[in-house]
N, C-alpha and C positions, 0 to 999 in steps of 0.2 A: 378789552375790545368790545364793540357793540355786538349784540346777539345776531347771529345769522345761522341758518341751518347748514350744517356741514354735509355736503354730498361727498362722493368718493374722490372728486378732484380737489376738494379743499382740505381734506383731513390731513394729508401728509405735510403741507406747509404749516398747518396749525400745530401739529405735534412737534415738528422740528424747531419751532420757536420756543419750546419749553425745555430748558436745560436738562432737567432730570430725565425727560423722555428721550431727548437726543442722545444722552449718555447711555441710556438703557439699550437703544438700538445699535449705537456705534456706527451708523451709516446713514446716508441720505436716501438710499435706494430701498424704498418701502413699498409693499403691496397691500392693497385694501380690498376687503370683500365684505359685503353686507350679509349678516346672519340674523337669526331670530325670527319670531312670528310676526313682528311689526304691529302688534295690537295697539301699543302706546307710543313706542319710541323707535329711534334708529339705533341699531347695534351693529358694529363692525368689528372684524378681526383685522389687525394690522401686524404684518411681520416683515422682518428684514429679508430681502431677496436672497442674499448669500447665506443667511443663517435663519432658516424658517423657525427654528426653536426660539428665536428672539421674537416673541409675539405678545401682544396685549389686546385687551378688549376696550373699545371706545364706545361709549353709550351716550346718546344725546336725547334730551326731552324736547319735543316740539310743542307749540302752543295750541294744540288741539288733540282730540281723541283720534289717533291715526286710523284705527280700524273703521271709524264712522265717518271720517273726513273732516275738512276744515269747517263744516257747518256745526261741528260740536267742539267749541273752544274749551281748552283745558290749560290751566296755569302751568308754566314751565317750572314753577317752584317745587313741583313734586320731586325733581331731581335732588333738591336740597335735603328733603326728608329721606330719600334713599341713601344719600351720602352719610347722613347722621346715623341712620340705623346700621349701616355697614360698619361705621366706626365703633359703635357700641357693641355690635356683635363681635368685632375683632378683639375687643377688650374681654368679652365674656367667654367666647368659645371660638378662637381664631381658626382652629382646624376645620371648621365647618362653614366658612365663608371665604370668598376671594379677598386677597389683599388689595387695598386701594392705593395706587401709586400717585394719582393726581386728581384733583377736583377743581372745577371752575364753575362757580355758581352763576356768574354773569352769562356764561355761554351754556349753562345747563348741561355740562359735560362731566362725566366721570371716566377715568381711565383705570382699568383694573387688570389684575392677574388673568392670564389666559389659561383656562383649565384644559390643557391639550389632551389629556388622557381620559376625559370625562365626556359623557353625552347627556342630553336632556333625559331625565328619568322616564318621562312619558313615552319617548321614542323606544326606549328599551323595553318597557312594559308591553307596548303594542306587539313587540317581537317575542314576548314571553321570556324575557331575560330575568333570571333570579339574582337578587342582590342580597347576599347573606348578612351583611352588616347594616343594612338600611334601617331596620327597626331599632337597633341599638343606637346608631348615630342620631337619628331624628328624635328618638325618645330623650336622649341626653340634650340635644339642641333645645327642644321644647321645655324641658325641665329647667335648664339654666337660664334661658332668655326670659321665660315667664316669671320664674321665682325671683331672680335677681333684679328685676325691674319693678317689683311690686312692693306694697306696704308690708308684706311678710318678711322682707329683707331690708328695705331702705327705711331711713327715718323720713318723716313727712316732708321736710324741706327739700331733701335730695330727690324724693319721688316727684314732688311738684315741679322742681326745676327741670328734671328730665322730661316730664310730660309737656312742659311749656315749649320744648324744642319741636314738638310735633303737633301742637294745638292748631296750627294754621293749615294742616293738610285736609282742609274741608272739602275740596273738590273731589278728591279721590274717595273720601268717605261717602260723599254724596253719590258717586258712581255706584258704590256698593249698595247703598240704600235703595237706589233705583233698580239696578240690574240684577241684584241678588234677591231682594226682599219685596219688590213691588211690580215692576213692568212685566215680568214673565207671566203673571197671573191675572192680567187684564189686557184689554186691547191696547197695543202700543206699537208705534211705528218701527221700533228697533227689533222686535221679536222675530225670530227665525224658526218657525214651526214647520216641521215636516208635515205635508198634507195628510200623510198616512196616520198621523197621531192627532189630527185636529179634533176628533171626537173627544179624546182624553183631555186635550187642552181646554176645550170648551166646557167640559164638566168641571174642571178645576177652577175655572173662572167663576163658577157658581157655587163653589164649595165654601160655605161660611165657616165651618169648623176648621178647615185648613187655614183660612185667612186669619181667623182669631189667633191660632197658634203661630202663624207667621208674624203677625203684629207683635206678639210677645217677644219673639226672637229679634225682630227689628228694633224694638225698644231697648233690649239689652245691648245690642250693637251700638245704638245711638247714645246711650247714657252711662254705661259702665266703663270705668277707666282703670281696670285691674292692673294692667301691665303693658309693656311695649309689645305690640303685635307686628308681625311681618305684614299682615293685612291681605295677602293674596297667595297664601302658601298652598301650592299644589304640585303635582308631579312635573309640571312644566316649569316650575321655578326651583328645581333641584337638579344640579349637575352631579353625576354619579358614575362610579365604576364598581367593580366587585370589592374594592378595598376602601374607597373614600366617598364621602358624601358632602356636597357643598350647597348651601342655600344662596340663591341669587335673587335679584329683582325686588327689593323691599320698598318700592316707591309708594306703596299703599300704607306704609308704616304709620301707626297711631297708637294711642293708649286706649285699649278696649277690653272686652270680657275675655277671661282666661280661655274659654272653650272655643273661641272663634278660629284661631289658627289650627288647633287640634282637629276641629270638625271639618275645616276646609280640606286638610290633608286626608283624613279618613274618608270623606266623601269622594275624593278622587280615586282612592284605592278601591272603593266600592264600585265606581263606574268602570274601572279597569276589569274588575272581577266580572261584572255584567258583560262587558264587551267580549270576553273570551268564551261565552256561550256561542257566539257567532264567529269569532276569529279562529283561535287555535283549537277550540273544543278540548283543551287539555285540562282535565280535572286536577291533575297534579299541580299545575300552575295556579289554578284557582284556589286550591288548598293552601299553597304558599301565601297567596294574598291574604286569605282569612287569618292565617297564622301571623302574618306581619301586622295586621290590624291589632290583634290581641297583644303581640309583643311590643309594638309601638306604644300603645297606651299603657301597658304594664311597665315598660321602661320609663316612660314619662312619670307615672305615678310614683314609682319607687325612687326615682331621682329627685322629684319635687319634694316628697316627704323626707328624704334623706337630708336635703338642704335645709328644710324647715327644722328638723330635729337638731341640726347642728347650729342653728341660729338662736342665740340667747337673748338678743335685744333687737327690736324693730319698732316701727311706728305702731303696729297692731298689738304685739305681745311684749309688754315690758317685763324685764327680769323680775321674778318673784310674784307676778300677778296671778298665775294659775298653776295648780299642781299638774303632774304628768298625766294622771288619769283624766282630768278634766280637759286638758289639751288634746288628748287622743280622741275623746268624744267629739270635740269641736272639729278636729282635722277630718274625722270620718264623714261628718255631715258636709264639710267644706268640699272634700273630694267628690262626694256624691253629686253635688251641684255641678262641679266642673264636668263630670262624666255626662250627666244628662244634657247640659247645655251643649257640650261637644257633639253629641249625637243629633240634637236638634239642628245645630248649624250644619252638620254633615248633610242632613236631609234637605235643607234650604239650598245648599250648593249643588246637590244632585238635581233637584227640580229645575233650578235656573239654567243649568247647562243643557237641558233637553228642550227648553222653550225659548230661551232668550238669546241675545247676541253672544258671540264667542263661545260656541259649544266646544266640547273636547274631541280631539282627533280620535281618541280611543273608540268612540261610538260614531260620531259624524263621519269619520273616515272609512267606515264600512261601506263598500261600494254597492253591494246588491240592495236595492231599496227595501224589499220585504224584510231582509235580514236586519238592516239598519233599524227599521221601524220596530221590529221585535225587541231589539236592545233598548231603544228609546222608551218603549212602553214599560218594559221591565224596570229600567232605572227610575222612571217617573213614579211608578207604583211604589217602589222602595222608598224614594225620597218623600213622597206624601206620607207614607206610614211613619217614617222617622220624625217628620215634623209634628205629626199629630200625637205620637206615642212616646216621645223621648223621655217624658217624665216617669214612664213606667219602667224604664231600663234601670237595673240595679248594678250591673257590671258590664264590662266590655264583652264578656261572653254572652250576655243576653243579645247583643247586636249580632255577633257572628252566628249564634244559634238561630236567630230569626232568618239570617241570610241562607243558612243551610236548609231551613224549612222551605224557603222560596225556591231553592234549587230542586228539592224533591218534588214540589208542586209543579215545577216547570216540566 
């Protein structure tokens, strides 16, 4: 069928025309409700009226950046990349992504498992909910998805064939290039700067050292194709409860630098940590966040190196090419680069969320203006420091030690 935007009145007839979905629901009596933040797409939950447990998620891409309006056109093809990423993730680590039941590229629609017992992680963290398995789950997710789609695991032909599946996701990569690495640090019509931090924003616009460091990170993002990335991995793209963790919304998926997804997630954890100076003021929760950052990266590193050690043949390391001692030295330097780039990207994500479009609810949702501004200033200062100094970090503990020093100074 020809593309049209599905509103709540059109979704039920559309779904009932698809045999696998009609069989899933087992009834024509369906109820539709829009959910999600609406930054890019329309997302609905559809369930059978008589059996509410029979529910699915319907997601449709529209041909513009929804948060900015129809004046910002954006290709609907991004849904194809989300579908492909979800399919690969379901092969690599199915327990941490939703199942795809139906996909329609012509309509830019994907129909997925409804995670009824989960909430958006950001919402839980705003309420200071502890997720004991988060660091283990996401460390494993990052290790598996990054290693198994890289030249450390795949042969060259397989890696290139997989990368070609995402090479066309240029518009969403361009959004990141603009809204993460560029626009927030110059005069730009999309910026959303709190007047109470305009002084800090103006100073950053004139900070050449910061901009040189940001250009280096932007160049890595634009030109490195290490592995398949989610592309927008943050606490708003994770559905979670105290036992399960699922990654959603990989429409930004592309092949990019190892550290980008790691840094994006770490940066969001740091922003949550900052927000709780003004929200809960619970030092125990902030301590859990810092511990989670350390464990997340530690689990990623252990899992990644474990997979590497068990791989005897790949495009990069042919069997018999190097002895164990030499490989260990290479791995140490390799992982050091990933760590430092991850911290740099974390800083970029933190800065952009204070100054640009689509800030995080953790901080922008703080109601009292002075309190919100304190959090924004603190987050911005941390982000600037990480962008400028990420190459000095030798361990993930260096990052959390720095944050502890910031807390003492506060």
